[in-house]
C-alpha positions in Angstrom: 22.1 67.8 -12.2 21.1 65.7 -9.4 24.3 63.8 -9.3 26.9 66.4 -9.4 25.2 68.0 -6.2 26.2 65.2 -4.2 30.1 64.8 -5.2 30.2 68.6 -4.4 29.8 67.9 -1.0 32.9 65.5 -0.4 34.9 68.4 -2.5 35.2 72.0 -2.4 38.0 74.9 -2.3 39.8 77.1 -4.4 41.7 77.2 -7.3 43.4 79.9 -9.5 45.5 80.6 -12.5 48.5 82.8 -12.8 50.8 83.0 -16.3 49.9 83.5 -20.0 49.7 80.9 -22.3 47.5 80.3 -25.6 44.1 78.6 -25.2 44.4 75.3 -26.8 42.6 72.9 -24.3 39.9 72.5 -21.6 42.1 74.0 -19.1 42.7 76.9 -20.8 38.9 78.1 -19.9 39.1 77.3 -16.2 37.9 80.6 -14.5 39.6 82.5 -12.0 38.8 81.6 -8.3 37.7 78.2 -8.9 36.7 76.5 -5.8 36.9 73.1 -7.0 37.7 71.6 -10.7 36.1 68.3 -11.4 37.2 66.2 -14.5 35.5 63.2 -16.2 35.6 61.8 -19.1 32.0 62.3 -19.8 28.6 63.6 -18.2 27.4 60.3 -18.3 30.6 58.3 -16.9 30.5 61.2 -14.1 26.7 60.5 -13.5 27.2 56.7 -13.4 30.0 57.0 -10.8 27.9 58.8 -8.6 24.5 57.1 -8.9 26.3 53.8 -8.2 28.1 55.1 -5.2 26.0 54.0 -2.1 28.0 56.2 0.1 27.5 59.3 -2.0 24.0 58.4 -2.5 23.3 59.0 1.3 24.1 62.6 1.0 21.2 62.8 -1.4 18.6 63.4 1.7 20.5 66.7 2.8 18.9 70.5 2.5 22.2 71.5 0.8 21.9 69.1 -1.9 18.6 70.0 -2.6 19.7 73.6 -3.0 22.7 72.3 -5.4 20.4 70.1 -7.2 18.3 72.9 -8.9 21.5 74.7 -10.0 22.7 71.5 -12.0 19.2 70.7 -13.5 20.3 72.4 -16.9 23.6 70.5 -17.4 21.1 67.3 -17.7 20.3 68.6 -21.8 24.0 68.4 -22.6 25.1 65.1 -24.3 28.9 65.6 -24.2 30.7 62.3 -25.4 34.4 63.8 -24.8 36.0 65.1 -21.6 34.9 67.8 -19.5 35.5 69.7 -16.8 33.0 71.2 -13.9 34.5 74.1 -12.2 32.8 75.4 -9.1 33.6 79.3 -7.6 32.1 81.3 -4.9 31.3 85.2 -5.4 31.9 87.8 -2.7 28.2 87.0 -1.8 29.3 83.5 -1.0 26.9 82.4 -3.8 28.1 79.3 -5.8 28.5 79.2 -9.6 29.6 76.4 -11.6 31.1 76.3 -15.3 31.0 73.4 -17.3 33.4 72.9 -20.4 34.1 70.6 -22.8 34.4 69.9 -26.6 31.8 71.2 -28.9 29.9 69.1 -31.1 26.6 69.0 -33.2 24.4 67.2 -30.9 26.2 68.1 -27.5 22.9 70.9 -26.8 19.9 70.1 -28.8 17.1 71.8 -27.6 14.0 70.9 -29.9 12.1 68.7 -27.8 13.0 70.4 -24.5 9.8 71.8 -22.4 9.8 74.9 -20.7 12.6 76.1 -22.6 13.6 79.4 -24.1 16.6 81.0 -25.0 18.0 84.6 -26.3 21.0 85.7 -27.8 23.1 89.0 -27.4 26.5 90.0 -28.4 29.8 90.9 -26.4 32.5 92.4 -27.8 31.6 91.3 -31.2 31.0 87.7 -29.8 27.6 86.0 -29.5 26.4 84.3 -25.8 23.2 82.6 -25.4 21.1 82.7 -21.9 19.1 79.8 -21.4 16.0 79.2 -19.5 14.9 75.9 -18.3 12.6 75.4 -15.8 13.1 78.6 -14.6 16.7 77.9 -14.1 19.2 80.3 -16.0 22.6 79.4 -17.5 24.8 81.4 -20.1 27.2 79.7 -22.7 29.2 80.3 -25.6 31.6 78.2 -27.9 35.4 79.6 -28.6 37.6 77.7 -30.7 35.6 74.6 -30.7 35.3 74.7 -26.6 31.9 75.2 -25.8 31.5 76.9 -21.8 28.5 77.0 -20.1 27.8 79.0 -16.6 25.4 80.0 -14.2 27.4 83.1 -14.1 27.1 85.8 -16.9 30.2 87.4 -15.6 32.1 84.1 -15.8 30.9 83.7 -19.9 32.2 87.2 -20.8 35.7 86.7 -19.0 36.1 83.8 -20.8 36.7 86.0 -24.0 39.8 87.5 -22.0 43.5 86.5 -22.6 43.7 83.6 -19.8 46.8 83.3 -17.5 47.8 79.7 -16.5 49.9 78.9 -13.4 52.2 76.4 -14.2 52.2 74.6 -11.1 48.2 74.2 -11.7 49.1 72.9 -15.4 51.5 70.3 -13.8 48.8 69.2 -11.0 46.3 69.3 -13.9 48.3 66.6 -16.1 48.9 64.4 -13.3 45.4 63.0 -13.4 44.3 60.3 -15.3 42.5 61.3 -18.4 40.2 58.2 -18.0 39.0 58.4 -14.5 36.7 60.9 -12.6 39.4 63.3 -10.8 39.2 66.3 -8.6 41.8 69.3 -8.4 41.6 71.0 -5.0 43.3 74.2 -3.9 43.7 74.2 0.0 43.0 78.2 0.5 39.1 77.4 0.5 37.7 77.1 3.8 34.8 75.0 2.8 36.9 71.7 3.0 38.1 72.4 6.8 39.9 69.0 7.3 40.8 65.6 6.0 42.3 64.7 9.3 40.8 63.3 12.7 43.4 65.2 14.4 41.8 68.9 14.9 45.2 70.7 14.9 45.9 69.8 11.4 43.7 72.0 8.8 43.7 71.2 5.1 44.5 75.4 4.4 47.9 74.6 6.4 48.8 71.5 5.3 49.4 71.7 1.5 48.3 74.0 -1.6 47.2 71.5 -4.4 45.5 68.1 -4.2 44.8 66.5 -7.3 43.0 63.0 -7.2 41.6 59.9 -9.1 38.5 58.8 -8.0 37.1 55.3 -8.5 33.5 54.8 -7.5 32.0 51.9 -7.2 28.7 50.5 -5.5 30.9 50.0 -2.0 34.0 51.7 -2.3 35.6 55.1 -3.1 39.0 54.8 -4.0 41.4 58.2 -4.3 44.8 58.0 -5.9 46.9 61.2 -6.6 49.6 63.6 -5.6 49.4 67.0 -3.3 51.9 69.5 -3.8 52.9 72.6 -1.6 54.9 75.7 -3.2 56.1 77.1 0.0 58.2 74.6 1.5 58.0 75.9 5.0 54.4 77.3 5.4 52.9 73.8 4.0 52.7 71.2 7.0 53.5 68.2 4.5 56.9 69.5 3.5 57.9 68.9 7.6 58.5 65.3 6.0 61.1 66.7 3.3 64.4 65.1 3.3 62.7 62.1 5.3 62.1 58.6 3.8 58.8 56.9 5.0 59.1 54.0 7.1 56.8 51.2 7.5 54.0 51.7 9.6 53.3 49.6 12.4 51.0 51.4 14.8 48.1 49.1 13.7 49.9 46.3 15.6 49.2 48.1 18.9 45.7 49.9 18.0 43.0 48.4 19.9 40.5 46.9 17.3 37.6 48.7 19.5 39.6 52.0 19.1 37.7 54.9 16.5 41.0 55.7 14.7 44.6 56.2 14.9 47.0 58.4 12.9 50.7 57.0 12.1 53.6 59.3 11.2 57.2 58.0 10.1 60.6 59.2 9.0 64.3 57.9 9.1 65.9 61.0 10.8 64.2 62.4 14.0 66.6 65.4 13.5 65.5 66.0 9.8 61.7 66.1 11.1 62.5 68.3 14.4 64.1 70.8 12.0 61.5 71.2 9.5 58.6 71.3 12.2 60.7 74.3 13.6 60.6 76.0 10.2 57.1 75.3 9.9 56.2 76.9 13.4 58.7 79.8 12.8 61.0 78.8 15.3 64.7 78.8 15.0 64.7 75.5 16.8 62.3 73.3 19.0 63.9 73.6 22.4 64.0 70.2 24.2 66.0 68.6 27.0 65.1 64.9 26.1 66.7 62.4 23.8 63.4 60.2 24.1 62.8 61.0 20.2 66.1 60.0 19.1 65.7 56.5 18.2 62.3 56.8 17.7 61.3 56.5 13.4 57.4 56.3 13.9 54.9 58.1 16.4 51.3 58.4 16.2 47.9 58.6 18.4 45.8 56.3 19.2 41.8 57.8 19.6 39.1 55.8 21.8 36.2 58.2 22.4 37.7 61.1 24.0 40.8 59.9 25.1 44.2 59.6 23.3 47.4 57.8 23.8 50.6 58.6 22.0 52.7 55.7 20.9 56.4 55.9 20.1 58.0 53.1 18.1 61.9 52.7 19.0 64.5 51.2 16.9 66.8 50.9 20.1 64.8 50.0 23.0 67.3 50.2 25.5 68.5 53.8 24.5 64.5 54.8 24.6 64.0 53.2 28.1 67.2 55.4 29.0 65.8 58.4 28.1 63.0 57.4 30.5 65.0 56.8 33.7 63.8 59.8 35.3 59.9 58.3 35.1 60.2 55.1 36.8 57.7 55.5 39.2 55.4 52.2 39.1 51.8 53.1 39.8 50.2 50.1 38.7 51.0 46.2 37.3 48.5 45.1 34.5 48.8 41.8 33.2 52.8 41.5 34.1 53.3 45.1 32.1 54.3 47.9 34.5 52.3 51.0 34.2 54.4 54.2 35.1 53.7 57.9 36.0 54.7 60.4 33.1 55.3 63.8 34.7 56.1 65.7 31.3 52.4 65.5 30.1 53.2 68.8 27.7 56.3 67.2 26.1 54.6 65.9 23.1 52.6 69.0 21.7 55.5 71.1 22.6 57.7 68.8 20.6 55.2 67.5 17.6 52.6 69.9 17.5 50.6 70.5 15.4 50.9 66.5 14.3 50.3 65.9 17.8 48.4 68.3 19.9 47.3 66.0 23.2 48.9 67.4 26.3 47.6 65.3 28.8 49.8 62.0 28.6 50.0 61.3 32.2 51.1 57.5 32.2 53.1 55.0 30.0 53.9 51.7 29.4 56.1 49.5 27.1 55.1 46.9 24.8 58.0 45.3 23.1 59.5 48.2 20.8 56.1 50.1 21.6 56.3 52.9 24.1 52.6 53.8 25.0 52.0 57.3 26.7 48.2 57.7 28.0 45.6 59.9 29.8 44.5 57.3 32.2 45.0 53.5 33.4 41.6 52.7 31.3 43.2 53.5 27.5 46.1 52.0 28.8 44.6 48.9 30.2 42.9 48.6 26.7 46.0 48.8 24.6 47.7 45.8 26.7 44.7 43.7 27.1 44.5 43.8 22.9 48.1 43.5 22.1 48.4 40.5 24.5 45.1 39.0 23.0 46.6 39.5 19.6 42.8 41.5 18.7 44.6 44.4 17.7 43.1 46.3 14.5 46.3 45.4 12.3 45.0 41.5 13.1 41.5 42.3 11.7 40.4 41.1 8.1 38.6 44.3 7.3 41.8 46.4 8.1 43.8 43.7 6.2 41.3 44.2 3.3 41.9 47.7 3.3 46.1 47.8 3.9 46.2 45.4 0.5 45.4 48.7 -1.4 48.0 50.9 0.5 51.6 51.2 0.5 53.6 49.6 3.3 55.2 52.6 4.2 53.8 56.1 4.6 54.6 59.3 5.4 51.5 60.0 6.9 49.0 57.4 7.9 45.3 57.6 9.1 42.9 54.7 9.5 39.3 55.5 11.2 36.2 53.4 12.1 32.7 54.2 11.0 31.9 56.9 13.7 35.2 58.4 13.1 34.6 58.7 9.6 31.3 60.3 10.2 33.1 62.8 12.6 35.3 63.6 9.8 32.6 64.1 7.3 30.5 66.4 9.8 33.9 68.5 10.3 33.5 69.8 6.8 29.9 69.4 6.0 28.0 71.3 8.6 24.5 70.0 7.8 24.8 66.4 6.7 21.6 63.8 6.8 21.6 60.7 9.1 24.2 58.7 7.8 24.4 54.8 7.9 28.1 54.2 8.0 28.1 51.0 10.2 29.4 49.0 7.0 32.5 51.0 6.5 34.5 49.6 9.5 38.1 50.8 8.2 38.8 54.0 5.9 42.5 55.2 5.2 44.6 58.2 4.0 47.7 57.9 3.6 50.6 60.4 2.5 54.0 59.3 1.1 56.3 61.9 0.8 58.5 62.1 -2.4 60.6 65.0 -3.8 59.0 68.2 -3.2 55.5 66.4 -3.4 53.7 63.4 -1.5 51.6 60.7 -3.1 48.2 60.5 -1.7 45.9 57.1 -1.4 42.9 56.5 0.4 40.2 54.4 0.9 36.4 54.4 1.7 34.6 50.9 1.6 32.3 48.7 3.1 33.6 45.7 4.9 31.6 42.8 4.9 31.8 39.8 7.0 33.2 36.7 5.9 30.9 34.7 3.7 30.4 31.2 5.1 31.3 28.7 3.0 29.0 27.4 -0.1 26.8 30.4 0.9 25.8 32.9 -1.9 26.6 36.5 -1.7 25.8 39.6 -3.8 28.5 41.6 -4.4 26.7 44.4 -5.9 23.7 45.7 -7.7 24.5 48.0 -10.6 21.7 50.5 -11.8 21.8 51.3 -15.5 20.2 54.7 -17.3 17.5 52.3 -18.8 16.2 49.0 -18.7 18.1 46.0 -20.0 17.6 44.7 -23.5 19.7 41.6 -23.1 21.7 39.3 -20.6 24.9 40.6 -19.1 27.7 38.6 -20.4 31.4 38.2 -18.9 34.0 39.4 -21.3 38.2 39.2 -20.7 40.0 42.0 -19.2 43.3 41.7 -21.2 44.7 44.3 -19.0 43.9 42.6 -15.6 43.3 39.0 -16.8 40.3 39.1 -15.1 36.5 39.6 -16.3 34.5 42.6 -17.0 30.8 42.9 -18.0 28.9 43.8 -21.4 25.1 44.7 -21.4 23.1 46.7 -23.7 20.0 48.6 -22.5 16.5 49.1 -24.4 18.0 52.6 -25.7 20.7 50.3 -27.6 23.3 51.9 -25.3 26.4 49.3 -24.6 28.1 49.3 -21.3 31.4 47.8 -20.2 31.5 47.1 -16.4 34.3 46.3 -14.5 33.9 43.1 -11.8 33.8 45.6 -9.2 30.6 47.3 -10.5 32.5 50.5 -11.8 30.7 51.3 -15.5 33.5 52.1 -17.6 32.0 53.6 -20.5 28.8 53.6 -22.6 28.3 53.5 -26.2 25.4 54.3 -28.3 24.7 51.2 -31.3 22.7 51.2 -34.2 20.5 48.8 -32.9 20.6 45.7 -30.8 23.6 43.4 -30.5 22.7 39.9 -31.9 23.5 37.0 -29.7 26.6 37.1 -27.8 29.6 39.4 -28.1 33.1 37.6 -29.3 36.3 38.8 -28.6 39.3 38.8 -30.9 42.7 40.0 -31.0 43.4 41.4 -34.5 46.7 42.9 -33.7 48.2 39.6 -32.3 49.4 41.5 -29.4 47.6 40.0 -26.4 44.9 42.9 -26.6 41.2 42.1 -27.1 38.4 43.6 -29.2 34.4 42.9 -29.0 33.0 42.1 -32.6 29.4 41.6 -33.0 26.3 42.6 -35.1 23.3 44.5 -35.0 20.6 44.2 -37.5 22.4 46.7 -39.9 26.0 46.8 -38.6 29.1 44.8 -38.2 31.1 46.4 -35.3 34.9 46.0 -33.6 35.3 48.2 -30.7 38.9 48.6 -28.9 38.5 47.7 -24.8 38.1 51.8 -24.7 34.8 51.4 -26.9 36.3 52.8 -29.7 35.1 51.9 -33.4 38.2 50.0 -35.2 39.6 51.3 -38.5 37.2 50.2 -41.2 34.4 49.4 -38.7 31.6 49.2 -38.4 30.5 48.0 -41.7 27.2 49.0 -43.0 24.6 46.9 -44.5 21.3 48.0 -46.3 19.7 44.4 -46.1 19.2 43.1 -42.3 21.7 41.0 -40.6 19.5 38.1 -39.2 21.7 35.7 -37.2 24.6 36.5 -34.6 28.1 37.4 -35.9 30.2 34.0 -36.6 33.7 34.4 -35.6 36.4 31.7 -37.3 39.9 31.3 -36.5 40.6 28.1 -38.1 44.0 27.4 -37.5 44.2 29.1 -33.7 46.5 31.6 -35.3 44.2 34.9 -35.2 43.7 35.0 -38.9 40.1 35.7 -38.1 37.0 35.3 -40.7 33.5 37.0 -39.6 30.7 35.6 -41.3 27.6 37.7 -42.0 24.4 36.2 -42.2 21.3 37.8 -44.0 18.1 35.7 -44.6 19.5 33.0 -47.1 22.7 34.8 -47.6 26.0 34.9 -46.2 29.2 37.2 -46.7 32.5 36.5 -45.2 34.8 39.4 -44.4 38.5 39.6 -42.8 39.6 42.1 -39.9 40.1 44.8 -42.4 36.6 44.9 -43.2 37.1 43.3 -47.0 35.4 40.4 -48.6 37.2 37.1 -48.4 37.3 35.9 -51.9 38.2 32.5 -51.7 35.1 31.5 -49.5 32.8 30.4 -52.4 29.6 29.7 -50.7 27.0 32.9 -50.9 23.6 31.6 -50.2 21.3 28.8 -49.1 18.2 27.9 -50.9 16.1 28.9 -47.9 16.3 31.3 -44.7 19.0 30.7 -42.3 17.7 29.8 -39.1 20.5 29.6 -36.6 23.9 31.1 -36.5 26.5 29.5 -38.8 29.1 27.7 -36.5 32.8 26.3 -37.0 33.9 23.0 -35.6 37.5 21.1 -35.9 37.1 17.4 -35.8 40.7 15.7 -36.2 42.4 17.9 -38.6 39.4 19.1 -40.7 37.4 22.0 -40.5 33.6 22.2 -40.7 31.2 24.9 -40.9 27.5 24.3 -40.3 24.6 26.3 -41.6 20.9 25.3 -40.9 17.9 25.8 -42.8 14.6 24.4 -41.8 14.9 21.4 -44.1 18.9 21.2 -44.6 21.8 20.9 -42.8 24.6 22.2 -44.7 28.0 21.0 -43.8 30.7 22.8 -45.3 34.8 23.0 -45.6 36.4 26.5 -44.8 36.4 27.6 -48.4 32.4 26.6 -48.9 32.4 23.5 -50.9 30.0 20.8 -49.3 32.0 18.5 -46.7 29.5 16.0 -45.6 25.9 15.6 -46.9 23.3 14.3 -44.2 21.5 11.6 -45.1 18.2 12.8 -44.2 15.0 14.4 -45.0 13.9 15.7 -41.8 13.5 19.2 -40.9 15.5 20.9 -38.6 14.8 23.2 -35.3 16.6 26.6 -35.0 18.4 25.5 -31.9 22.3 25.3 -32.2 24.7 22.5 -33.5 26.7 20.8 -31.0 29.7 18.1 -31.2 28.4 15.4 -29.0 30.1 11.9 -28.8 32.3 13.0 -32.3 28.6 14.1 -34.0 27.0 16.9 -34.9 24.3 16.7 -32.7 20.7 19.0 -32.8 17.1 18.9 -32.6 14.3 18.4 -35.3 11.7 20.9 -35.4 9.3 17.8 -34.0 11.9 17.6 -31.0 13.6 14.6 -31.8 17.7 14.4 -31.0 19.2 14.0 -34.2 23.0 13.2 -34.6 25.2 13.1 -38.0 28.7 11.8 -38.5 31.3 12.9 -40.5 30.0 10.7 -43.5 26.6 11.6 -43.1 25.0 8.8 -41.3 22.0 9.8 -39.1 20.4 8.7 -36.2 17.5 10.3 -34.4 16.2 9.8 -30.7 12.9 10.6 -29.3 13.4 12.3 -26.1 9.4 13.3 -25.7 10.1 16.6 -25.7 7.4 19.4 -25.7 7.2 22.2 -28.4 9.1 24.6 -25.6 12.4 22.4 -25.6 16.2 23.0 -25.3 19.6 21.3 -25.8 22.8 21.7 -24.7 25.6 19.8 -25.0 29.7 19.2 -24.4 31.9 16.6 -26.1 30.2 14.2 -23.8 27.4 15.2 -21.8 23.8 15.7 -23.1 21.6 18.4 -21.3 17.9 19.0 -22.3 14.9 20.4 -21.0 11.2 19.9 -22.0 8.7 22.6 -20.1 9.7 22.1 -16.2 11.5 18.9 -16.6 15.4 19.2 -16.8 17.4 16.4 -17.6 21.4 16.1 -17.2 23.4 12.7 -18.4 20.2 11.0 -18.3 19.1 12.0 -14.6 15.6 13.8 -14.5 14.6 16.9 -12.5 11.0 17.9 -12.1 11.1 21.7 -11.3 8.4 23.8 -10.3 5.9 24.8 -13.1 7.3 28.1 -14.3 8.4 29.9 -17.7 12.1 28.7 -18.0 14.7 30.3 -20.3 17.2 27.7 -22.0 19.3 25.8 -20.2 23.1 26.7 -20.4 26.2 24.4 -19.7 29.7 26.0 -18.2 32.9 24.2 -17.8 35.2 26.0 -15.0 38.1 24.5 -13.1 37.1 21.0 -15.2 34.1 20.5 -13.6 30.4 21.0 -15.5 27.7 23.3 -14.2 24.1 23.7 -15.9 22.2 26.8 -15.2 18.5 27.5 -15.7 16.1 30.2 -15.0 12.6 30.7 -14.3 11.6 34.0 -15.3 7.9 33.7 -14.1 9.1 33.4 -10.2 12.7 34.9 -10.9 14.8 32.3 -9.6 17.9 30.8 -11.1 19.0 27.4 -10.5 22.8 25.8 -10.7 23.4 22.0 -10.7 26.6 20.1 -11.4 27.5 17.3 -13.8 25.4 14.8 -11.3 22.2 17.0 -11.7 22.7 17.7 -7.8 21.4 21.6 -7.1 24.5 23.6 -5.3 23.7 24.7 -1.8 21.7 28.0 -1.6 20.1 27.6 -4.6 17.9 28.9 -6.2 18.6 32.7 -6.1 16.9 35.7 -7.4 17.4 36.8 -10.9 15.6 37.9 -14.1 17.8 36.1 -16.4 20.0 33.4 -17.3 22.9 33.8 -15.8 26.8 33.7 -17.1 29.2 31.8 -14.8 33.1 32.7 -14.4 35.4 33.4 -12.0 35.7 37.1 -12.9 38.4 38.2 -10.0 41.7 36.8 -8.2 40.1 34.8 -5.9 39.2 31.0 -6.5 35.4 31.7 -5.7 33.0 31.6 -8.9 31.0 34.6 -9.7 27.5 34.8 -11.9 26.1 37.8 -13.3 22.5 38.2 -14.3 19.4 40.9 -14.7 18.3 41.9 -11.4 15.6 44.6 -11.6 14.2 45.9 -15.1 17.6 48.2 -15.2 20.1 46.5 -13.3 22.6 44.1 -13.3 23.6 41.7 -10.4 26.8 40.1 -9.7 26.5 37.2 -7.0 30.0 35.4 -5.7 29.8 31.6 -4.8 31.6 31.3 -1.8 
């Protein structure tokens, strides 16, 4: 599998198992000596996360990736719709094996249509193993207790039949990961992943035993959240923070913005940390004749090229200065700051290694509570000038942007720029392609020590320059597995109170995508979605479901894409209009109206026919989606046929009889100036009041026309002419989609897209084009405030298989 090759470059290590347990879940089949365990909701979600990550995709150019690619080609034929584990292990010959574990179902492994595929089966201890060959690549598979196991190693499959022992500690680590997210479980004994720190003296092997991380991969960012745990309390470096309390990290406030990286270590009691370091270094105690560290609750290192500066953050400046009374030889004054000679350059490595390994600190200065020790004048002068000019890393928006995602107080905090990020990657992957990391100005990793384990947070993300006011910025561009079938649509996320996106591809897969561009799930539907997807709250608990129709189904899906009980409803005759959802009294007692030609059927949210609705059929085919309106205290349901507009009450009886013999278009009905408003088949505007009186207006519309209204605003288009509140705009000649109206923050916006020139326009209520429009789009847009800021966003189809999200700044 092409995508898996890249993620492997970021995570490989060892994993093992130890105690007996009856095998009932996927973890029970993890092979011994696995080097990494990837856990995903299903294969497609894993592929999507990897394919849409700009950073991960950069690794696809490496030779090692190409070697791995062939190994995973076979896995592309698997269609897993449930959780998967992919385990990697190394043989004694250092070759790499993979094993995939998932629940078995009938359509998991369909081989009938595969070219260059052959298989053979053989017995092993009265069990069947299948050997599959696809394009000269071989893998082995079997099914045990409804669990499907496939591996590049025959021996791994054979061992899967043996009783497996499971390490309870590993089981706890496994259960700590999120069931819905992509996760990675790492055991640090492997040498492939050498270090996750910029400090060379800290190796992953000596730092901890287990890492379990949930990964949120979007187009422009990788977020990692999880835990690390070391079972041996004295032999793992993370445990030097045992019995300490993390403090607020502050070294970013003295780190120059032009630095490459910094590391910060915090604690509430240096004596405890010093004792733990001695145990880690297998010494009874660390001999030190200085009390320099007694009133320090944070120390760290600033990295500038190959130079280092060590920083101590003092809680008692006078006491810390007293500890330096023997080091008062001023060698220079820079910007009114005295720079002193420091004679004990090895003090920090002797006392704090391996957290700090530098032994070149020959000078120092004091800046408020910070005591800064450097190799030479140049690095100290740079720190002084940036601190005084308030141009430290902590003042930069790109750091603040990352800091928002982190805990304020961490036992360990490492922050790198793009150069140090690349250095860190090359530490672990000797053969890397030419990486373009310039936009990754700030990446961060932190460990927050808790009782016998530590929380882990990490962020690698692009940092965009602040957009100019009224500019339009493309936030992300996500590619789907197939071409888009319909226009992307915003939907409400009831958890975050923000917006997500739904869209369907030509293979009838429905996608839910977060506002950050992460594909949450993909679901195969029976056919194309008709019209827009509605959201309802059938349980009246604030949790929203998706309601819509395809040509032979009515679906209600929960937020995770799962069918709600009793749905989908199945129909032999075709559904010919989008599903109409009515909530007459806004009490969440929904009615679902299904249109089939000239017939209608009304259901409740339990999937049962509503017997009180008496209207069954029109005399002719219904040509527009039925709609519900509330005018005053009365309900009106409109059903349009070519020669008649039926206006009914909520039980299906005629409420208004229009006094006209005109034929109607298939355009929607609107309430404009308190009247039912649409167009005739000749393009005239027709309005009907609640007594059935009819007025018409000749708008000189061509056969290709459209109208849209609010209660007081009329918008209509004819060919390249767009009229908003009687103000007409002459657009360039093209192939225009229907104009749409959006009301946001009490403002009216009108959008229209030229499909020929692939441009979308956005106007205000006075027919004025918004600054920096038109922009590239291949469909109509949907406009909303999709996130926490005050800027509006809009989505549209980009290329044939991509979804674009723009922000109006």
